[in-house]
N, C-alpha and C positions, 0 to 999 in steps of 0.2 A: 391326428387321430390315429390310434394304432391298436392292434390285437396282439397279445403276447400269451401264447397258450402252449402248455406242455402236450405232446403227442406222441403216439406210439409210431413205429415205423410204417404200420399199416394205416395210419391216419385218423386214429381215434383220440379223442381228448377225455374219454371216459372208458371203463369197461363196460361190459353188458349190464343192463338193468339198473341204471342210476336211479335213485329215488330219494324221498327225504330220509335222512338218517344214514344214507350211503351215497353221497353225492358223486362219487367216482366210479360207482357201479362195481362189478366183481372184477377184482384185479387191478382196478384203475389207480389205487393208491402208489402203485410202483412208478407212475409217472412222475412222482414227486420225491423219489428216493435221493435225487440230487440235491434237494433242500437240506438233507441231513447226513450226507455222507463225506463231507469235507472237514476241514480243520480252521476255516476261516469264518468267523462270525459275520453275519450280515449287519451293516450299519443301519438298515432299515427295519429289521425284525430280529430281535436277539434271540428268537427260538431256533433259528436257522443257522446251520453250520455248513457252508458249502465249500466246494473247491475255490481257490483263488480267482480263476477266470470266471466261474459262475457267480460268485459274489460280486465281482465288479459289474458283470452285466445285470444281474438281479437289481442290485442297489441303484445303479444308473436309471433303469426303467422305472422303478417305484419312485424316484425323485422326479421324473418327467411328469408323472400323472397329477393333474389337478381335479379330475371328477372320472367316475367310472359309470358306464351304461351297462347293465345286464338285463338278460331277459327273465321272465317270470318263472319259467322252469328251472333255470340255473338258481335263482333266488329261492324257490320252493325247496329244491333238492339240497341246498346249503342250509335249510332251516332259518333262512332269512339273516344269517350272520348274526343272530341274537339281537337284532335291531340296530347293529353297527353296519360294518361294510367289509369288503374283502380288502380294502386298503387302509392303513393305519389312520390317514387324516383326511382323504378325499372323500367328497360326499358320493352316495350311490344313488343313481336314477334307474328304475326299475321300468322296463318297458312292458306294460300289462293293462288289459282291459279289465281287470278286476281291482277292487279297491285295496288300499294299503291295509294290512292287518294291524292291530293295536301294537304300540310300541315301536313304530317304526319312525322314530323322530329323525334320525340321520339320513333318512331315505326318501326319496320323491318318487312317486309312482306316475308315470306318464301314459296316457292311453291314446295319443295322437299320432302314433306311429313312429318309426325309426327317425325320420326327420325332426320331429318334434323332440323326442328324447334326447337327441344329439344336440339340437339347439339349446335346449335347456342346460344340458351338462357342460357345453361349450361356454356359455355365460357364467356358470358357477365355477369354470377351472380357472378363471382369472389370468388367461393367457398361457397357461400350461395345457399339456395333452390331454385329450380324452381317451381313457383306456376302455376297451370293448371286452365284454366277458361273454362267453357262450357262442356256440355255434350259430344258433338262429339269428343273434343280434349281429354277429360278424357278417353272416351271408347277406342280411338285409342292408346293411351298411355298405357292403361291397357293390351290391346290385344298384344302390342309390348313388354310387359314386362318391362316397364319403369318406373312404379309408385312404389313408397315406401310406401306411407301413403294416406289413404282416411280419410277426416274428413267430418262428416255430422253434421250442425247445424240444428238439427230437429225441426220445428216449429210446434205447435199442431194445425193444421188446415188441412182440406181436400180440395184440389183445384179441383179435378175432371177431370183433363186434364192439358196439357201444355207440357213443354219439360221435359222428363223423366232425372232423376239424371244420370243414367247409360246408356242411349240411347239404341242403338241395340247391346247387348252383344251377341257374337256368341261363346265365350268360357267361361268356368267356371273359376272363380278367387276365390281362398281361402284367407279369411281375418282373422286375429286374433284381438280381442279387445285389445286395448291399454288403453282406458280410457273412462269414462262417467262423465261428469259434468252436474248437473242439475242446471239451472238458471231460473229467471222469464222470461216466454214467449219462452224458448228454452232450448233443451238438446243438449249439445255437445258431439258427439260420435267420438271416434277417432279408427282407425284400421290400422294395419300394413298389407301390401300385402305379402302373403306367397310366396316365389318363390321355 
């Protein structure tokens, strides 16, 4: 299980004031400029043209995912991905105590906490990885000892506010660096969670 999120150098995964219709907040869209600033088309998403190193990393990560778990705020701010999901084929599991909205056929809403959402996603993933989306989901999964890897796509910008990558961490989590790949407009940092 892993999270791979784009973040500013000051640690934000959105700009200030994310909300429905503007899920990345003020200025947060620049966290994803690296999806469009290269000349290598993604094999996973034909709308993305990345640098060669970023395309290789992006496509490999997308290929690993068998299911996705996201929090309700991420879901709502992303307008529910129009009833689909953030991944082209993986089912979406939304951690929420509120019922699913109409038209959420590819989405499963789980109200039994992070462990329940991850258990359901793991079963649906068919032996592939579960990808985590959103600060609150990542933080809850880290605190429950359920995360294997954290990947930070660090973008050279300071946003000065927004949603923090790691939210409100209450426990110390030790990480071991797995790799660093520098690419135009982004540095890809991968870490294993030490248990």
